[in-house]
Short mmCIF file of the C-alpha atoms (twelve columns), coordinates in Angstrom:
data_MODEL
# 
_entry.id   MODEL 
# 
loop_
_atom_site.group_PDB 
_atom_site.id 
_atom_site.type_symbol 
_atom_site.label_atom_id 
_atom_site.label_alt_id 
_atom_site.label_comp_id 
_atom_site.label_asym_id 
_atom_site.label_seq_id 
_atom_site.Cartn_x 
_atom_site.Cartn_y 
_atom_site.Cartn_z 
_atom_site.pdbx_PDB_model_num 
ATOM 1   C CA . MET A 1   0.220  0.038   0.052  1 
ATOM 2   C CA . LYS A 2   1.270  3.395   -1.115 1 
ATOM 3   C CA . LEU A 3   1.472  5.904   1.808  1 
ATOM 4   C CA . ASP A 4   2.055  9.467   0.626  1 
ATOM 5   C CA . TRP A 5   3.316  10.691  3.901  1 
ATOM 6   C CA . LEU A 6   6.253  7.878   4.146  1 
ATOM 7   C CA . ALA A 7   7.865  9.939   1.135  1 
ATOM 8   C CA . GLU A 8   7.739  13.205  2.910  1 
ATOM 9   C CA . PRO A 9   10.502 14.057  4.999  1 
ATOM 10  C CA . ALA A 10  10.111 13.716  8.584  1 
ATOM 11  C CA . ASP A 11  9.400  17.127  10.326 1 
ATOM 12  C CA . GLY A 12  8.828  18.037  14.198 1 
ATOM 13  C CA . ALA A 13  5.179  18.852  13.579 1 
ATOM 14  C CA . HIS A 14  4.269  15.537  12.371 1 
ATOM 15  C CA . ASP A 15  6.921  13.146  12.830 1 
ATOM 16  C CA . GLY A 16  8.480  14.234  16.104 1 
ATOM 17  C CA . ALA A 17  11.102 11.580  17.189 1 
ATOM 18  C CA . PRO A 18  10.303 9.292   19.980 1 
ATOM 19  C CA . ASP A 19  11.817 10.315  23.148 1 
ATOM 20  C CA . GLY A 20  13.385 8.056   25.837 1 
ATOM 21  C CA . ALA A 21  14.077 4.451   26.305 1 
ATOM 22  C CA . GLU A 22  10.823 3.189   26.674 1 
ATOM 23  C CA . ALA A 23  9.512  5.037   23.441 1 
ATOM 24  C CA . MET A 24  12.806 3.381   21.541 1 
ATOM 25  C CA . ALA A 25  11.953 -0.174  23.031 1 
ATOM 26  C CA . ALA A 26  8.432  0.456   21.607 1 
ATOM 27  C CA . VAL A 27  9.735  1.371   18.252 1 
ATOM 28  C CA . ALA A 28  12.117 -1.830  18.345 1 
ATOM 29  C CA . ALA A 29  9.134  -4.097  19.148 1 
ATOM 30  C CA . GLY A 30  6.895  -2.427  16.460 1 
ATOM 31  C CA . CYS A 31  9.333  -2.896  13.813 1 
ATOM 32  C CA . ALA A 32  9.876  -6.347  14.751 1 
ATOM 33  C CA . LEU A 33  6.073  -6.957  14.366 1 
ATOM 34  C CA . LEU A 34  6.214  -5.171  10.822 1 
ATOM 35  C CA . ALA A 35  9.357  -7.163  10.016 1 
ATOM 36  C CA . VAL A 36  7.767  -10.522 10.197 1 
ATOM 37  C CA . ALA A 37  4.902  -9.577  8.238  1 
ATOM 38  C CA . GLU A 38  4.710  -11.159 4.538  1 
ATOM 39  C CA . GLY A 39  6.603  -9.080  2.195  1 
ATOM 40  C CA . ALA A 40  8.745  -7.392  4.837  1 
ATOM 41  C CA . ASP A 41  12.567 -7.335  4.676  1 
ATOM 42  C CA . ALA A 42  13.551 -7.731  8.020  1 
ATOM 43  C CA . ASP A 43  17.276 -7.089  7.416  1 
ATOM 44  C CA . ALA A 44  16.542 -3.764  5.855  1 
ATOM 45  C CA . ILE A 45  14.233 -2.797  8.825  1 
ATOM 46  C CA . ARG A 46  17.094 -3.863  11.056 1 
ATOM 47  C CA . ALA A 47  19.606 -1.601  9.246  1 
ATOM 48  C CA . ARG A 48  17.181 1.344   9.639  1 
ATOM 49  C CA . LEU A 49  16.449 1.056   13.363 1 
ATOM 50  C CA . ASP A 50  18.422 4.411   13.962 1 
ATOM 51  C CA . GLY A 51  18.598 4.440   17.680 1 
ATOM 52  C CA . ALA A 52  15.966 1.981   18.518 1 
ATOM 53  C CA . PRO A 53  17.682 -1.024  20.604 1 
ATOM 54  C CA . ALA A 54  18.534 -3.643  18.082 1 
ATOM 55  C CA . ALA A 55  18.842 -6.275  20.932 1 
ATOM 56  C CA . THR A 56  15.142 -5.535  21.620 1 
ATOM 57  C CA . PHE A 57  14.405 -6.008  17.871 1 
ATOM 58  C CA . ASP A 58  16.101 -8.888  17.734 1 
ATOM 59  C CA . GLU A 59  14.524 -10.583 20.702 1 
ATOM 60  C CA . ALA A 60  11.255 -9.752  19.736 1 
ATOM 61  C CA . LEU A 61  11.926 -10.710 16.109 1 
ATOM 62  C CA . GLN A 62  13.325 -14.246 17.422 1 
ATOM 63  C CA . ARG A 63  9.936  -14.732 19.269 1 
ATOM 64  C CA . LEU A 64  7.665  -13.799 16.650 1 
ATOM 65  C CA . ARG A 65  9.453  -15.818 13.932 1 
ATOM 66  C CA . ALA A 66  9.180  -18.890 16.430 1 
ATOM 67  C CA . GLY A 67  5.171  -18.166 16.263 1 
ATOM 68  C CA . GLY A 68  2.464  -17.822 18.406 1 
ATOM 69  C CA . PRO A 69  0.083  -15.207 19.717 1 
ATOM 70  C CA . VAL A 70  2.053  -14.908 22.821 1 
ATOM 71  C CA . ALA A 71  5.041  -13.424 21.107 1 
ATOM 72  C CA . GLU A 72  2.754  -10.874 19.145 1 
ATOM 73  C CA . ASP A 73  1.195  -9.979  22.543 1 
ATOM 74  C CA . GLU A 74  4.650  -9.516  24.275 1 
ATOM 75  C CA . ALA A 75  5.957  -7.173  21.414 1 
ATOM 76  C CA . LEU A 76  2.428  -5.099  21.604 1 
ATOM 77  C CA . THR A 77  2.848  -4.813  25.570 1 
ATOM 78  C CA . THR A 78  6.291  -3.248  24.632 1 
ATOM 79  C CA . VAL A 79  4.550  -1.008  22.263 1 
ATOM 80  C CA . ARG A 80  1.674  0.057   24.431 1 
ATOM 81  C CA . ALA A 81  3.955  1.385   27.123 1 
ATOM 82  C CA . VAL A 82  3.839  4.848   25.563 1 
ATOM 83  C CA . LYS A 83  0.193  4.725   24.751 1 
ATOM 84  C CA . GLY A 84  -0.818 7.337   27.554 1 
ATOM 85  C CA . ASP A 85  1.295  10.136  25.704 1 
ATOM 86  C CA . ALA A 86  -0.619 10.683  22.488 1 
ATOM 87  C CA . ALA A 87  2.397  12.653  20.753 1 
ATOM 88  C CA . GLN A 88  4.885  9.831   21.650 1 
ATOM 89  C CA . ALA A 89  2.204  7.050   20.569 1 
ATOM 90  C CA . GLN A 90  1.906  9.071   17.306 1 
ATOM 91  C CA . ALA A 91  5.648  9.299   16.846 1 
ATOM 92  C CA . VAL A 92  6.075  5.641   17.595 1 
ATOM 93  C CA . ALA A 93  3.644  4.443   14.959 1 
ATOM 94  C CA . ARG A 94  5.063  6.694   12.541 1 
ATOM 95  C CA . ALA A 95  8.777  5.695   13.282 1 
ATOM 96  C CA . CYS A 96  7.888  2.047   12.988 1 
ATOM 97  C CA . CYS A 97  6.263  2.406   9.658  1 
ATOM 98  C CA . ARG A 98  9.211  4.870   8.231  1 
ATOM 99  C CA . ARG A 99  11.681 2.164   9.219  1 
ATOM 100 C CA . ALA A 100 9.325  -0.683  7.845  1 
ATOM 101 C CA . ALA A 101 8.514  0.740   4.405  1 
ATOM 102 C CA . ASN A 102 10.135 -0.019  1.134  1 
ATOM 103 C CA . GLY A 103 10.070 3.661   -0.100 1 
ATOM 104 C CA . ASP A 104 6.575  5.047   0.361  1 
ATOM 105 C CA . GLU A 105 4.988  1.786   0.543  1 
ATOM 106 C CA . LEU A 106 4.467  -1.205  3.041  1 
ATOM 107 C CA . ALA A 107 3.223  -4.607  2.244  1 
ATOM 108 C CA . PRO A 108 -0.432 -5.526  2.477  1 
ATOM 109 C CA . ALA A 109 0.655  -7.683  5.740  1 
ATOM 110 C CA . GLN A 110 2.568  -4.800  7.205  1 
ATOM 111 C CA . VAL A 111 -0.253 -2.671  6.747  1 
ATOM 112 C CA . ALA A 112 -2.361 -5.049  8.997  1 
ATOM 113 C CA . ALA A 113 0.595  -5.318  11.418 1 
ATOM 114 C CA . ALA A 114 0.645  -1.158  11.404 1 
ATOM 115 C CA . ARG A 115 -3.213 -1.264  12.000 1 
ATOM 116 C CA . ARG A 116 -2.634 -3.512  15.219 1 
ATOM 117 C CA . ILE A 117 0.163  -1.255  16.368 1 
ATOM 118 C CA . CYS A 118 -2.043 2.003   16.184 1 
ATOM 119 C CA . GLU A 119 -4.947 -0.013  17.907 1 
ATOM 120 C CA . ALA A 120 -2.508 -0.919  20.752 1 
ATOM 121 C CA . LEU A 121 -1.535 2.876   21.107 1 
ATOM 122 C CA . ASN A 122 -5.225 3.861   20.916 1 
ATOM 123 C CA . LEU A 123 -4.612 5.673   17.651 1 
ATOM 124 C CA . SER A 124 -6.852 5.490   14.786 1 
ATOM 125 C CA . PRO A 125 -5.398 3.703   11.800 1 
ATOM 126 C CA . THR A 126 -7.183 6.203   9.342  1 
ATOM 127 C CA . GLN A 127 -4.928 8.884   10.599 1 
ATOM 128 C CA . PHE A 128 -1.829 7.125   8.844  1 
ATOM 129 C CA . GLY A 129 -3.823 6.020   5.723  1 
ATOM 130 C CA . PHE A 130 -4.505 2.675   6.722  1 
# 
């Protein structure tokens, strides 16, 4: 799915960078959820973590690949840690999508995962074009 906002440069008004260790762990866990989706390139996503803890990403990715809804729940629990701060939640969702996108597109399975991330953060997926 093509998302025009992914092609635009990040700016402070709409894409404030997630702030703090908890938010960056949420980005890493969210990226892992997007990395296991069909059509995703996990290695490319890992290479674009840019400040998010690679160890958190790797651990979540390994658990998600092993399978099971428990692993997804664990990753979403890490993502939910920032849901009380609307600006931080939006920044985390945008950061995950930017790191997972192939240019300005997400694979259909990644869009479904991005929706789950938005819902975990109490955000409307429609505000991101999903």
